[in-house]
Residue, then its C-alpha position, 0 to 999 in steps of 0.5 A: m359089898i357085893g362079894e367080890k375079892y380084891d387085893e389092891m386098892n383101886e378106884e372101886v374099892a375106894d368108892c366102897v370105902g367112902e360109901l361106908t364110912n359115909m353110912i357110919s359117920g351119917d348115922a353117928r351124927s343123927q345119934l350124937q345130935k339125939v343126945g345133944f351134940d350139934f356140929t357139921a361134918a365134911i363128907p368122908t374122902v378116901f385117900y390113898d396116900i395117908m401120909a401125905r394127907r395128914s392135917s389136924g381134924s381128921i380121923f384115918c381109919p386104915c383098910 
């Protein structure tokens, strides 16, 4: 987000991905509510090890 290059996953990259995900999901929720969808969503969470965290009802976006 600030123009720096990262070659590996670290806490700073995870925070950035989490913030982007939070902004996108918040806007999507707002737009969907305008057309009649009513739901709640959890705060997006970034996991370093996706395979260990699979569960139903989750959306995974590798990055």
